[in-house]
C-alpha positions in Angstrom: 127.2 30.1 34.4 127.4 32.0 37.7 129.8 33.9 39.8 130.2 34.1 43.6 130.6 37.6 45.0 132.2 38.0 48.4 130.8 41.2 49.8 132.6 43.7 52.1 130.4 42.4 55.0 131.7 38.9 54.5 128.5 37.5 52.9 128.7 35.4 49.7 126.3 36.1 46.9 125.9 33.9 43.8 124.9 35.8 40.6 123.5 33.9 37.7 125.1 35.6 34.7 123.0 33.9 32.1 119.6 34.9 33.5 120.3 37.8 35.7 117.8 36.4 38.2 119.8 37.5 41.2 121.9 40.3 39.7 124.2 41.1 36.8 127.9 41.3 36.4 128.6 44.3 34.1 131.8 46.0 33.0 132.1 49.1 35.2 132.0 51.4 32.1 128.3 50.6 31.7 127.8 52.4 35.1 129.6 55.6 34.3 127.8 58.8 33.2 130.1 58.7 30.1 131.2 55.2 29.2 134.6 56.6 28.0 135.3 58.9 31.0 135.4 57.6 34.5 136.1 61.1 35.9 132.5 62.1 35.3 131.4 59.6 37.9 128.6 57.0 38.1 125.3 57.3 36.3 122.5 58.9 38.1 121.0 56.5 40.7 124.0 54.2 40.7 125.4 53.8 44.3 128.7 52.1 45.0 128.6 49.9 48.1 132.3 49.0 48.2 134.7 46.4 46.8 133.9 42.7 46.5 135.9 39.6 45.6 134.3 37.7 42.7 134.9 34.0 41.9 133.9 32.8 38.4 132.7 29.2 38.3 133.5 26.5 37.2 137.1 27.8 36.6 137.6 29.3 40.0 139.1 32.5 38.6 139.0 35.4 41.2 138.9 39.2 40.7 138.0 42.2 42.7 135.2 44.6 41.7 132.8 47.1 43.1 129.3 46.2 44.2 126.7 48.8 43.0 122.9 49.2 43.2 120.6 51.0 40.9 116.9 51.3 40.5 117.2 51.0 36.7 119.8 51.3 34.0 119.1 52.1 30.4 119.9 49.2 28.1 119.0 50.6 24.7 115.5 49.2 25.1 112.3 51.1 25.9 112.1 52.3 29.5 109.6 49.5 30.3 112.4 47.0 29.4 115.4 48.7 31.1 117.7 46.6 33.2 116.4 46.6 36.7 
């Protein structure tokens, strides 16, 4: 399964959800400092690049979401296996 992300600059980016080889689509709560409280902001190191339009394939369902970058996100695994 993959999704197509239409970036603010007009570029299209396909994300392989099953492998994460080109990126991951995550619920935004995973990126907040406190997963229950958006007002505390994004986790350290997470940078929001703007809004993007996402198309899920093969259904063609579209939604809008933020594109973010991060050097690493804790995943409950040892630091050597954190999501990067």
